[in-house]
VEXDODO-424277 format. One line per field, with one value per residue (C-alpha): residue number from 1; x, y, z. Coordinates in steps of 0.001 Angstrom, whole numbers, always signed. Layout:
REM residues N
num <- (NUM / ...)
c1 <- (X / ...)
c2 <- (Y / ...)
c3 <- (Z / ...)
***
This chain:
REM residues 622
num <- (1 / 2 / 3 / 4 / 5 / 6 / 7 / 8 / 9 / 10 / 11 / 12 / 13 / 14 / 15 / 16 / 17 / 18 / 19 / 20 / 21 / 22 / 23 / 24 / 25 / 26 / 27 / 28 / 29 / 30 / 31 / 32 / 33 / 34 / 35 / 36 / 37 / 38 / 39 / 40 / 41 / 42 / 43 / 44 / 45 / 46 / 47 / 48 / 49 / 50 / 51 / 52 / 53 / 54 / 55 / 56 / 57 / 58 / 59 / 60 / 61 / 62 / 63 / 64 / 65 / 66 / 67 / 68 / 69 / 70 / 71 / 72 / 73 / 74 / 75 / 76 / 77 / 78 / 79 / 80 / 81 / 82 / 83 / 84 / 85 / 86 / 87 / 88 / 89 / 90 / 91 / 92 / 93 / 94 / 95 / 96 / 97 / 98 / 99 / 100 / 101 / 102 / 103 / 104 / 105 / 106 / 107 / 108 / 109 / 110 / 111 / 112 / 113 / 114 / 115 / 116 / 117 / 118 / 119 / 120 / 121 / 122 / 123 / 124 / 125 / 126 / 127 / 128 / 129 / 130 / 131 / 132 / 133 / 134 / 135 / 136 / 137 / 138 / 139 / 140 / 141 / 142 / 143 / 144 / 145 / 146 / 147 / 148 / 149 / 150 / 151 / 152 / 153 / 154 / 155 / 156 / 157 / 158 / 159 / 160 / 161 / 162 / 163 / 164 / 165 / 166 / 167 / 168 / 169 / 170 / 171 / 172 / 173 / 174 / 175 / 176 / 177 / 178 / 179 / 180 / 181 / 182 / 183 / 184 / 185 / 186 / 187 / 188 / 189 / 190 / 191 / 192 / 193 / 194 / 195 / 196 / 197 / 198 / 199 / 200 / 201 / 202 / 203 / 204 / 205 / 206 / 207 / 208 / 209 / 210 / 211 / 212 / 213 / 214 / 215 / 216 / 217 / 218 / 219 / 220 / 221 / 222 / 223 / 224 / 225 / 226 / 227 / 228 / 229 / 230 / 231 / 232 / 233 / 234 / 235 / 236 / 237 / 238 / 239 / 240 / 241 / 242 / 243 / 244 / 245 / 246 / 247 / 248 / 249 / 250 / 251 / 252 / 253 / 254 / 255 / 256 / 257 / 258 / 259 / 260 / 261 / 262 / 263 / 264 / 265 / 266 / 267 / 268 / 269 / 270 / 271 / 272 / 273 / 274 / 275 / 276 / 277 / 278 / 279 / 280 / 281 / 282 / 283 / 284 / 285 / 286 / 287 / 288 / 289 / 290 / 291 / 292 / 293 / 294 / 295 / 296 / 297 / 298 / 299 / 300 / 301 / 302 / 303 / 304 / 305 / 306 / 307 / 308 / 309 / 310 / 311 / 312 / 313 / 314 / 315 / 316 / 317 / 318 / 319 / 320 / 321 / 322 / 323 / 324 / 325 / 326 / 327 / 328 / 329 / 330 / 331 / 332 / 333 / 334 / 335 / 336 / 337 / 338 / 339 / 340 / 341 / 342 / 343 / 344 / 345 / 346 / 347 / 348 / 349 / 350 / 351 / 352 / 353 / 354 / 355 / 356 / 357 / 358 / 359 / 360 / 361 / 362 / 363 / 364 / 365 / 366 / 367 / 368 / 369 / 370 / 371 / 372 / 373 / 374 / 375 / 376 / 377 / 378 / 379 / 380 / 381 / 382 / 383 / 384 / 385 / 386 / 387 / 388 / 389 / 390 / 391 / 392 / 393 / 394 / 395 / 396 / 397 / 398 / 399 / 400 / 401 / 402 / 403 / 404 / 405 / 406 / 407 / 408 / 409 / 410 / 411 / 412 / 413 / 414 / 415 / 416 / 417 / 418 / 419 / 420 / 421 / 422 / 423 / 424 / 425 / 426 / 427 / 428 / 429 / 430 / 431 / 432 / 433 / 434 / 435 / 436 / 437 / 438 / 439 / 440 / 441 / 442 / 443 / 444 / 445 / 446 / 447 / 448 / 449 / 450 / 451 / 452 / 453 / 454 / 455 / 456 / 457 / 458 / 459 / 460 / 461 / 462 / 463 / 464 / 465 / 466 / 467 / 468 / 469 / 470 / 471 / 472 / 473 / 474 / 475 / 476 / 477 / 478 / 479 / 480 / 481 / 482 / 483 / 484 / 485 / 486 / 487 / 488 / 489 / 490 / 491 / 492 / 493 / 494 / 495 / 496 / 497 / 498 / 499 / 500 / 501 / 502 / 503 / 504 / 505 / 506 / 507 / 508 / 509 / 510 / 511 / 512 / 513 / 514 / 515 / 516 / 517 / 518 / 519 / 520 / 521 / 522 / 523 / 524 / 525 / 526 / 527 / 528 / 529 / 530 / 531 / 532 / 533 / 534 / 535 / 536 / 537 / 538 / 539 / 540 / 541 / 542 / 543 / 544 / 545 / 546 / 547 / 548 / 549 / 550 / 551 / 552 / 553 / 554 / 555 / 556 / 557 / 558 / 559 / 560 / 561 / 562 / 563 / 564 / 565 / 566 / 567 / 568 / 569 / 570 / 571 / 572 / 573 / 574 / 575 / 576 / 577 / 578 / 579 / 580 / 581 / 582 / 583 / 584 / 585 / 586 / 587 / 588 / 589 / 590 / 591 / 592 / 593 / 594 / 595 / 596 / 597 / 598 / 599 / 600 / 601 / 602 / 603 / 604 / 605 / 606 / 607 / 608 / 609 / 610 / 611 / 612 / 613 / 614 / 615 / 616 / 617 / 618 / 619 / 620 / 621 / 622)
c1 <- (-14750 / -11113 / -10116 / -7820 / -4103 / -2833 / +697 / +2945 / +6442 / +6974 / +9984 / +10482 / +12513 / +11783 / +14514 / +13552 / +12859 / +12299 / +9670 / +8286 / +5971 / +3810 / +2584 / +761 / -2412 / -5734 / -6926 / -3490 / -3562 / -1868 / -4553 / -4607 / -915 / -1742 / -4328 / -1663 / +732 / -1901 / -2962 / -6497 / -5737 / -3497 / -1086 / -1741 / +2019 / +5098 / +5158 / +5255 / +7650 / +7548 / +9900 / +8900 / +6382 / +6230 / +3114 / +1259 / -978 / -3372 / -6315 / -9595 / -11920 / -14886 / -14426 / -15532 / -19049 / -19803 / -20196 / -16574 / -14540 / -11888 / -9035 / -10232 / -10704 / -7091 / -5749 / -7563 / -5511 / -2541 / -3949 / -1001 / -1274 / -5031 / -4635 / -1795 / -3748 / -6742 / -4561 / -2894 / -6296 / -6780 / -3260 / -2254 / +1115 / +3834 / +6194 / +3530 / +2608 / +6275 / +6475 / +3342 / +4631 / +8053 / +6469 / +4164 / +7289 / +8954 / +6028 / +5768 / +2288 / +2687 / +2852 / +221 / -2549 / -231 / +1007 / -2524 / -3611 / -685 / -1602 / -5277 / -4223 / -2032 / -4970 / -7204 / -8912 / -8451 / -8559 / -12316 / -13074 / -10949 / -13390 / -16450 / -17838 / -16992 / -20683 / -20564 / -18371 / -18968 / -17433 / -14382 / -13503 / -14016 / -11506 / -9019 / -9692 / -9026 / -5750 / -4816 / -5459 / -3121 / -406 / -648 / -272 / +3197 / +3270 / +6527 / +5028 / +2644 / +461 / -1185 / -3630 / -4203 / -3862 / -4367 / -7782 / -9544 / -7032 / -6799 / -3509 / -2626 / -3238 / -1216 / +1735 / +1570 / +1388 / +4431 / +6461 / +5188 / +6063 / +9528 / +10256 / +8567 / +11283 / +9730 / +8816 / +6114 / +4586 / +2143 / -93 / -381 / -949 / +294 / +3568 / +4708 / +3994 / +6108 / +8894 / +9150 / +8792 / +9736 / +13222 / +12239 / +9422 / +7872 / +6038 / +3338 / +2829 / +1788 / +1692 / +5331 / +6902 / +9941 / +11815 / +13583 / +15777 / +14916 / +11798 / +9030 / +10745 / +13881 / +11710 / +9910 / +13178 / +14850 / +11829 / +11608 / +15274 / +14805 / +11789 / +13690 / +16616 / +14268 / +12555 / +15893 / +17101 / +13783 / +14155 / +17729 / +16848 / +13903 / +16200 / +18716 / +16027 / +14658 / +18116 / +18764 / +15337 / +15910 / +19242 / +17602 / +14726 / +17174 / +19850 / +18454 / +17843 / +21167 / +23774 / +26664 / +24944 / +22908 / +25328 / +25361 / +21562 / +21181 / +23565 / +21374 / +18232 / +19756 / +20850 / +17311 / +15889 / +18296 / +17748 / +15624 / +12972 / +12966 / +9375 / +7831 / +7297 / +3599 / +2683 / -988 / -2596 / -4390 / -7406 / -7077 / -9395 / -10812 / -13125 / -15183 / -14198 / -16838 / -18127 / -17588 / -15324 / -17148 / -16170 / -13874 / -14421 / -16751 / -17348 / -16824 / -17384 / -17669 / -17628 / -19562 / -20624 / -21999 / -23207 / -25942 / -27928 / -29060 / -26660 / -24034 / -21570 / -18965 / -16991 / -17150 / -15304 / -14821 / -13443 / -12350 / -12635 / -12305 / -11342 / -12202 / -8778 / -7998 / -6504 / -6956 / -6221 / -7815 / -5627 / -6784 / -7624 / -10908 / -13591 / -12269 / -14833 / -13347 / -16460 / -18672 / -16715 / -17005 / -20787 / -20975 / -19103 / -21286 / -24396 / -25541 / -25527 / -27175 / -25157 / -26003 / -24583 / -22477 / -22675 / -21695 / -22003 / -21607 / -21000 / -24124 / -25061 / -22084 / -22146 / -20532 / -19671 / -18796 / -17257 / -17054 / -16367 / -19665 / -21453 / -20592 / -23656 / -25745 / -25013 / -27973 / -26571 / -28366 / -27914 / -24927 / -22459 / -24312 / -27635 / -26223 / -24924 / -28059 / -30124 / -28173 / -28417 / -32120 / -32923 / -29304 / -28373 / -26844 / -23510 / -23118 / -23945 / -21454 / -18784 / -19349 / -19046 / -15780 / -14466 / -14840 / -12274 / -14842 / -14378 / -16869 / -16529 / -17482 / -20309 / -22836 / -21463 / -23793 / -22566 / -22488 / -20014 / -17599 / -14331 / -13731 / -11587 / -14193 / -16946 / -14762 / -14264 / -18007 / -18817 / -16223 / -17755 / -21319 / -20390 / -18591 / -20969 / -22317 / -18901 / -18740 / -16983 / -15908 / -14937 / -14836 / -13030 / -13201 / -10671 / -10919 / -7973 / -9047 / -9784 / -7388 / -4062 / -887 / -1261 / -4899 / -3830 / -1341 / -4191 / -6255 / -3380 / -3145 / -6915 / -6916 / -3990 / -5797 / -9120 / -9765 / -12183 / -11485 / -10674 / -11139 / -9273 / -9437 / -6946 / -4456 / -2429 / +394 / +1532 / -1916 / -1969 / +1567 / +964 / -2523 / -2916 / -1446 / -2832 / -3304 / -6066 / -6018 / -9305 / -8621 / -10017 / -13410 / -12300 / -10516 / -7383 / -4728 / -1652 / +1599 / +3888 / +4171 / +3364 / +6811 / +6205 / +2790 / +4262 / +6705 / +3852 / +1768 / +4570 / +5810 / +2271 / +653 / -588 / +2925 / +3240 / +6277 / +8091 / +7839 / +10924 / +12232 / +12668 / +15927 / +16256 / +15892 / +13023 / +14084 / +13434 / +10865 / +12353 / +11288 / +13527 / +12405 / +11928 / +15245 / +17099 / +15465 / +16540 / +20081 / +20269 / +18728 / +21360 / +24113 / +22602 / +22550 / +26258 / +27006 / +25135 / +26622 / +29434 / +26872 / +24632 / +27685 / +28457 / +24830 / +24895 / +28210 / +26746 / +23681 / +25970 / +27967 / +24774 / +23471 / +26832 / +26942 / +23375 / +24254 / +27269 / +24982 / +22756 / +25798 / +27063 / +23639 / +23581 / +27074 / +26111 / +23227 / +25336 / +25880 / +29683 / +29700 / +27105 / +29531 / +32544 / +32317 / +35416 / +34035 / +30645 / +32236 / +34251 / +31146 / +29125 / +31768 / +31779 / +27999 / +28130 / +30747 / +28687 / +25559 / +27497 / +28867 / +25362 / +24135 / +26988 / +26489 / +22727 / +23323 / +25739 / +23231 / +20452 / +22636 / +23730 / +20226 / +18729 / +21540 / +20779 / +17039 / +17787 / +20224 / +18200 / +16270 / +13340 / +13616)
c2 <- (+18932 / +17891 / +15285 / +16051 / +15481 / +12801 / +11938 / +14079 / +13518 / +10527 / +8251 / +5141 / +1928 / -1092 / -3779 / -7478 / -8858 / -5444 / -4947 / -1458 / +374 / +2868 / +5675 / +8978 / +10650 / +9089 / +10310 / +11213 / +8510 / +5401 / +2977 / +4735 / +3897 / +237 / +410 / +1857 / -983 / -3647 / -1947 / -1173 / +2510 / +4024 / +6861 / +10191 / +10583 / +8422 / +4647 / +1799 / -1025 / -4458 / -7368 / -9528 / -12259 / -10972 / -12153 / -9514 / -10499 / -8473 / -9263 / -9527 / -6593 / -8944 / -11722 / -15215 / -16099 / -19344 / -22960 / -23900 / -24836 / -22466 / -24851 / -25400 / -21647 / -21025 / -23938 / -22599 / -19390 / -21277 / -21264 / -23102 / -25987 / -26240 / -26313 / -28859 / -31203 / -30981 / -31666 / -34607 / -36286 / -36276 / -36205 / -39272 / -38243 / -39794 / -36871 / -34335 / -36372 / -36355 / -32588 / -32044 / -34048 / -32437 / -28990 / -30034 / -31014 / -27692 / -25705 / -27934 / -29158 / -32149 / -29836 / -27357 / -28493 / -28392 / -24911 / -23621 / -25096 / -23425 / -20032 / -20430 / -21630 / -18590 / -16336 / -17964 / -20923 / -24308 / -27608 / -27978 / -24436 / -24941 / -27593 / -25360 / -23327 / -19633 / -18760 / -19850 / -16891 / -13154 / -10515 / -9891 / -13590 / -13959 / -11162 / -13288 / -16107 / -13698 / -12686 / -16347 / -17022 / -14307 / -15294 / -18910 / -17933 / -16495 / -13694 / -12033 / -8697 / -8810 / -5702 / -5388 / -2548 / -2214 / -5989 / -5850 / -4174 / -7543 / -9222 / -9498 / -9009 / -12689 / -12621 / -9407 / -10970 / -14002 / -11810 / -9822 / -13008 / -14222 / -10987 / -10888 / -14378 / -13865 / -14220 / -11933 / -8244 / -6742 / -3259 / -2585 / +354 / +420 / +2748 / +109 / +1498 / -1807 / -3780 / -1307 / -1303 / -5083 / -5786 / -2787 / -2402 / +992 / +3525 / +5411 / +8564 / +10149 / +13823 / +16776 / +14545 / +13530 / +10174 / +10203 / +7018 / +6430 / +3446 / +1675 / +1153 / +3595 / +5038 / +5784 / +7410 / +9574 / +10723 / +11423 / +13302 / +15452 / +16388 / +17249 / +19428 / +21230 / +21870 / +23038 / +25458 / +26936 / +27269 / +28859 / +31540 / +32299 / +32398 / +34726 / +37085 / +37008 / +37629 / +40530 / +42083 / +41679 / +43048 / +46088 / +46738 / +46402 / +48740 / +51337 / +51296 / +49829 / +53313 / +54831 / +54720 / +54091 / +51049 / +49795 / +46987 / +45624 / +45885 / +43934 / +41299 / +40828 / +40674 / +37799 / +36092 / +36328 / +34833 / +31881 / +31289 / +28171 / +29081 / +26820 / +25793 / +26490 / +23382 / +22597 / +20155 / +19236 / +19600 / +16601 / +17536 / +16317 / +13723 / +14350 / +12509 / +14405 / +13424 / +12195 / +15006 / +12914 / +9940 / +6691 / +4724 / +1744 / -961 / +283 / -3359 / -6470 / -10078 / -13197 / -16547 / -15057 / -17074 / -15464 / -16638 / -16286 / -19477 / -20849 / -23506 / -22727 / -20326 / -18710 / -17472 / -18732 / -18539 / -14767 / -13312 / -9825 / -6199 / -2971 / +226 / +3795 / +4529 / +1133 / +865 / -2746 / -4316 / -7654 / -10245 / -13414 / -14613 / -13631 / -16131 / -16641 / -14281 / -10769 / -9163 / -11285 / -10028 / -6432 / -6803 / -8228 / -5216 / -2844 / -4485 / -5720 / -9382 / -10908 / -12938 / -16660 / -17435 / -15779 / -12171 / -8889 / -5468 / -2035 / +1384 / +3495 / +5822 / +4694 / +5602 / +3239 / +4039 / +1403 / +1859 / -972 / -855 / -2510 / +482 / +2444 / +730 / +2480 / +5931 / +7345 / +7484 / +10643 / +12570 / +14883 / +14969 / +18067 / +16168 / +13324 / +15681 / +17875 / +14801 / +14706 / +18479 / +19192 / +22837 / +24006 / +26928 / +26069 / +27674 / +25378 / +22284 / +23247 / +23877 / +20352 / +18850 / +20759 / +19233 / +15822 / +16861 / +17474 / +20956 / +23270 / +21463 / +18134 / +19237 / +19236 / +16112 / +13112 / +10213 / +7945 / +10333 / +10610 / +8696 / +5759 / +7884 / +10653 / +8150 / +6744 / +10232 / +10891 / +7565 / +8117 / +11520 / +10182 / +7221 / +9390 / +12349 / +11978 / +11789 / +8073 / +6617 / +3589 / +3578 / +288 / +452 / -2506 / -2055 / +1766 / +2317 / +410 / +3525 / +5971 / +7005 / +7049 / +10687 / +10137 / +7071 / +9266 / +11701 / +8800 / +7783 / +11350 / +11458 / +8189 / +9313 / +12580 / +10834 / +10351 / +7414 / +3683 / +2104 / -1423 / -1804 / -4466 / -3690 / -5277 / -2025 / -2693 / +948 / +1900 / -918 / -246 / +3507 / +3313 / +115 / -537 / -4047 / -7013 / -9616 / -12803 / -14163 / -17839 / -21318 / -20021 / -17566 / -14243 / -14001 / -11313 / -11777 / -11201 / -10704 / -7778 / -7659 / -8929 / -11991 / -12445 / -12162 / -14970 / -17045 / -16584 / -17228 / -20410 / -21778 / -24298 / -21587 / -20651 / -21787 / -22998 / -20079 / -19687 / -21077 / -19606 / -21927 / -23860 / -23459 / -26262 / -26026 / -25841 / -29012 / -29002 / -29079 / -31491 / -29872 / -29295 / -25774 / -25902 / -27104 / -24390 / -21695 / -23072 / -23087 / -19625 / -18290 / -19878 / -18382 / -14917 / -15261 / -16336 / -13345 / -10834 / -9716 / -9171 / -7170 / -5132 / -4297 / -3234 / -981 / +534 / +1300 / +2899 / +5116 / +6105 / +6874 / +9047 / +10850 / +11459 / +12790 / +15219 / +16321 / +16885 / +19134 / +21071 / +21569 / +22830 / +25325 / +26569 / +27004 / +29228 / +31671 / +35174 / +34808 / +31632 / +32983 / +35808 / +33455 / +31453 / +29337 / +28316 / +27576 / +25277 / +23509 / +22925 / +21810 / +19163 / +18072 / +17792 / +15632 / +13367 / +13060 / +12197 / +9464 / +8190 / +7953 / +6105 / +3568 / +3109 / +2595 / -6 / -1897 / -1578 / -3118 / -6074 / -6834 / -6339 / -8766 / -11214 / -10916 / -11493 / -14511 / -16107 / -15334 / -18420 / -18478 / -21571)
c3 <- (-23890 / -23579 / -21025 / -18116 / -18756 / -16365 / -17542 / -19743 / -21211 / -18918 / -19435 / -17355 / -17748 / -15560 / -15480 / -15475 / -12032 / -10447 / -7759 / -8389 / -5995 / -7907 / -5632 / -5892 / -4701 / -5638 / -9022 / -10404 / -13095 / -11668 / -12855 / -16241 / -16674 / -16028 / -18820 / -21121 / -20287 / -20972 / -24217 / -23024 / -23648 / -26312 / -25460 / -27161 / -27661 / -27202 / -26918 / -24426 / -25253 / -23671 / -24016 / -26969 / -26050 / -22465 / -20663 / -18619 / -15733 / -13628 / -11372 / -13279 / -12558 / -12184 / -9663 / -10762 / -9570 / -11420 / -10307 / -11037 / -7964 / -6647 / -7431 / -11021 / -11513 / -10504 / -12568 / -15647 / -15400 / -16880 / -20405 / -21949 / -19484 / -20023 / -23809 / -23703 / -21437 / -23755 / -26798 / -25056 / -24813 / -28598 / -30132 / -32168 / -33627 / -31423 / -32031 / -31039 / -27969 / -26927 / -27476 / -25386 / -22436 / -22648 / -22522 / -19669 / -17770 / -18552 / -17154 / -14055 / -14943 / -12622 / -9584 / -10806 / -8467 / -5442 / -6378 / -6967 / -3639 / -1852 / -3246 / -2320 / +1123 / +1566 / +701 / +3300 / +1577 / +3248 / +1344 / +1822 / +633 / -2501 / -3724 / -3320 / -6266 / -6601 / -6264 / -2603 / -1698 / -1298 / -3570 / -1352 / -1199 / -4962 / -5511 / -3597 / -6059 / -8941 / -7251 / -6755 / -10456 / -11703 / -9218 / -10347 / -14016 / -13183 / -15799 / -16814 / -15732 / -12792 / -12324 / -8912 / -8192 / -4425 / -3910 / -127 / -225 / -38 / +2264 / +6020 / +7850 / +7465 / +3696 / +3411 / +5222 / +2918 / -199 / +951 / +1207 / -2169 / -3989 / -2402 / -3764 / -7135 / -9812 / -12436 / -12665 / -10423 / -10564 / -7738 / -6967 / -3216 / -276 / +2170 / +3490 / +5016 / +1844 / -142 / +2438 / +2477 / -1249 / -3411 / -4871 / -6314 / -6036 / -8965 / -7905 / -10065 / -9301 / -11444 / -14559 / -14075 / -13217 / -10921 / -10042 / -6729 / -5818 / -2569 / -469 / +474 / +3551 / +1492 / -1209 / +1338 / +2923 / -443 / -1783 / +1355 / +1022 / -2675 / -1900 / +852 / -1497 / -4262 / -1876 / -794 / -4379 / -5377 / -2684 / -3772 / -7461 / -6828 / -4931 / -7779 / -10415 / -8405 / -8150 / -11893 / -12832 / -10603 / -12363 / -15795 / -14884 / -13617 / -16315 / -19552 / -21036 / -19902 / -22662 / -20262 / -18722 / -21699 / -22596 / -19022 / -18869 / -22132 / -20811 / -17757 / -19907 / -21898 / -18682 / -17345 / -20535 / -20352 / -16646 / -16070 / -13554 / -10503 / -9881 / -6518 / -4410 / -4511 / -1776 / -2073 / +1326 / +2770 / +4840 / +8428 / +9950 / +13401 / +15795 / +18376 / +21917 / +24354 / +26565 / +29671 / +30240 / +30939 / +34017 / +33391 / +32475 / +29761 / +28735 / +30859 / +29726 / +31875 / +30046 / +27116 / +24054 / +20892 / +17509 / +14909 / +15589 / +18952 / +20220 / +17525 / +19119 / +16867 / +19879 / +23457 / +26759 / +26458 / +29705 / +28711 / +29759 / +27801 / +29613 / +28671 / +27161 / +25611 / +22101 / +20999 / +17602 / +16716 / +15007 / +13278 / +9784 / +8138 / +9078 / +12614 / +14135 / +14270 / +12787 / +15060 / +18066 / +16823 / +16477 / +20016 / +21405 / +19366 / +20882 / +17466 / +18565 / +21630 / +24104 / +23941 / +27361 / +30019 / +31142 / +29505 / +31158 / +29600 / +31135 / +31654 / +28764 / +26721 / +23016 / +20512 / +16889 / +14298 / +10857 / +8303 / +4566 / +3653 / +5192 / +2044 / +578 / +3273 / +1833 / -109 / -3672 / -4824 / -1571 / -1233 / +1649 / +2846 / +2775 / +4863 / +7555 / +7426 / +8424 / +11700 / +12310 / +11961 / +12680 / +12567 / +10254 / +6866 / +7735 / +10728 / +8672 / +5976 / +8588 / +9935 / +6431 / +5945 / +9186 / +7532 / +4920 / +2182 / +732 / -930 / -4266 / -2659 / -375 / -3218 / -4921 / -4849 / -2731 / -5792 / -7457 / -4529 / -4666 / -2337 / -50 / +79 / +907 / +3687 / +5155 / +5007 / +6684 / +9416 / +10108 / +10194 / +12411 / +15001 / +14765 / +18329 / +20067 / +20976 / +24006 / +21951 / +18272 / +16346 / +12991 / +10597 / +7738 / +7633 / +5249 / +2121 / +71 / +1748 / +214 / +2323 / +3404 / +4412 / +6393 / +8238 / +8929 / +10326 / +12636 / +13948 / +14480 / +16444 / +18592 / +19400 / +20137 / +23873 / +23710 / +23412 / +20037 / +18677 / +15382 / +12672 / +9902 / +7500 / +7595 / +10054 / +10085 / +11379 / +13942 / +15220 / +15500 / +17055 / +19072 / +22510 / +23001 / +20653 / +20948 / +18881 / +17546 / +16906 / +17524 / +18630 / +21300 / +21889 / +24030 / +24652 / +22431 / +24279 / +21259 / +18844 / +15132 / +14172 / +16350 / +14773 / +11279 / +12051 / +13485 / +10326 / +7837 / +9483 / +9741 / +7371 / +5014 / +3891 / +261 / -1562 / -3185 / -6947 / -8671 / -11908 / -14865 / -14631 / -10857 / -8349 / -5884 / -2232 / -298 / +2457 / +5912 / +8662 / +11261 / +14813 / +16143 / +18025 / +14919 / +12815 / +15262 / +15305 / +11494 / +11320 / +13730 / +11650 / +8496 / +10044 / +10882 / +7285 / +5889 / +8351 / +5954 / +3182 / +5536 / +6560 / +2912 / +2341 / +5426 / +4287 / +847 / +2446 / +4528 / +1430 / -515 / +2322 / +2579 / -1201 / -1185 / +1602 / -418 / -3410 / -1289 / -75 / -3649 / -4716 / -1861 / -2762 / -6408 / -5333 / -3303 / -4811 / -4609 / -6726 / -9136 / -9932 / -10239 / -13487 / -12708 / -9336 / -10903 / -13505 / -10803 / -8677 / -11699 / -12496 / -8879 / -8911 / -12036 / -10476 / -7294 / -9309 / -11096 / -7774 / -6307 / -9386 / -9108 / -5364 / -5804 / -8541 / -6241 / -3366 / -5473 / -6524 / -2961 / -1549 / -4068 / -3312 / +412 / -108 / -2312 / +129 / +3234 / +4346 / +6768 / +8968)
***
C-alpha cells in the first residue's frame, strides 16, 4: 500500500535570521517537513540543503524524567561547553589549555548558568525549582525543561513545533519576546495567531501538497491569501466562460471546410491554455454548545471570604469575595502554579470550601473541559459509542446526528478514540462535557490541539453560547474575542484585573522573569537598567520619538505594497476581459505591466523587511 503524498515539487529558501511561521491544517505534513530538515526522513525526490556546519535544534520528543536538576539538564544542552569543561579538567598541554579557555570565553561559558537560569525563569521555574530533579515535575512541566534546553543551546536553525502547547499565557508572552530577539533562524509550526503576528517575518503555508511563502505576519498572510483566492475564483469563472465559447465554436464548425482552419486554431489555443484550478477551501466543521433551557438567576455563584485547598489548614487560595453572573465571560490570568486550576475546581464544585461561604444557583449545571480529560476517553470505544452512552434508548439516527454536530463526520464516527487526532479528541470531549446544556462552562486550555480555523470556530461557538464562561487559555486571540472580564490569580487570591491584555503583557515582560536577550557573537550585551519607573517611561517616550521617522517609512511602504497589490488584481481582471483576450497588443502591454508590478512588490517587500527588522532591533523596552 502506497503512503499518502504530503508535499510535492516544493521549493523554499529561508534566509539567515528569518522568523518563519509554518501553517496549514492538521495532518497536511508540517511535522513531516521538520523530519526532512533534521534528516530523520529522506525525501523521495529533490534535496534539502543547509548551511555548512549549521546546528539544528528542536525540542526533544521525550521530556527528561531523571534525577538531574533542571539547571544541569539545561546546561548539558550546550554539548561543546560540557566537553570543553571536562577536557579542561584533564588537559596538560599549555597551548591546548589556552585554546580551551579562549573558546570557553568565545561561547560565553562564564555566563552559561545565568543564561540557563533566565530561560528557566522565563518558562516558569523559580530559583528553588531549578535545583530540583526533573522527576519531581509532571509531563507538561518537563516539556518546558526540554524547550529551555534547546533555547539555551542557541542553534543556527531553531525548529519549534507548537511550542506554546505546554505554556501558560505568561510563558507564551515570554517566548514571544525571546523569539523576536533571537539572532538566528527560527521556523515554527504554530496555530497561535498572536505568536505568529508578533514574531514571524514571513509565513509559509502548506496546502494541497504545495508550499507557498508570504512576506509579513499571519494577518498579512491571511489578507493576501484571501485576495488571491478571490482573484483566482473570478479568473476561473471567466476562463470557463471563454472555454465554453471556444468549444461551442469548435463543435459547430470543425467539420465545415470554410471554417475548419479557424476551428483548428481554437483547438490549439485550448490545448495551450493553462487551466485555472478551482479554489478548494476545505470546510471546517463548526463547534456549537447547547444553550441552557432556562436562564439561572444571577449571581449563579457568590463567594464570601472563601478559602480553598487540598489539605486542611493549607489554603491555596483565600479571601475570595467574588460573584459570577449568568452571562459572565471571565478569563483567568496568572502563571501556572498560582491556583487557576484550583479555582476552576472550586467553581465546578470539585473541591470543598475550607472556610467562608459559597452559594450556587438552584439546579445549576456546570460543565468543565480540561486537556488532561483526554485520558478519560475509552481508547477502544468510538465517538459514536461515547455519545450513545449518554443517549440510552434513542434511535441510532439521532445518536449519529448528535455526533455529526460535534464536527465528527461519518468517517470519524466509527473511529476508535485512540485513533482520533488531538483536534478530533478535543471536539469529542467538548461535546461530551456540554452535552446536558450547562449554565456555566469552564474551559481549561481548550485550544492546544485545534488548528487556527478550529479556534475561530470555538470563538464563534462561545460568542453564540448563552451561558456563563470561565476561560483559562494562553491563546490571546481566544481570550480577547471571548472574555469580557479578567481576573488575576496571584499571591494566594483572585481579584478583578482592571487592565487589558496589552497591559498584562507589559506587566509580565517587565517583571523579574524577563531574561536577558540572546546576543549574537561579536555583539555587546545590553546593560541592565536600574532606572525608576518614571525615568523608564521618559526614556521610552524619547525612544518612540526617535523611531517615529522609521515607523513612518514602514507605514509608507505598507501603503505602497497594498496599492501595488490592488493594481495587480486590477491588471489580472483586465487581462481576463473578452476585449483584451482578443487584442494581442493590449495583452502584451498588460503582461509587461504585470511583470513590472510583481517586481515592484518584491522590491517594496524586501525594503519593508529590512526596515521592520531594523525597527525591532532598535526598539527598546524600558
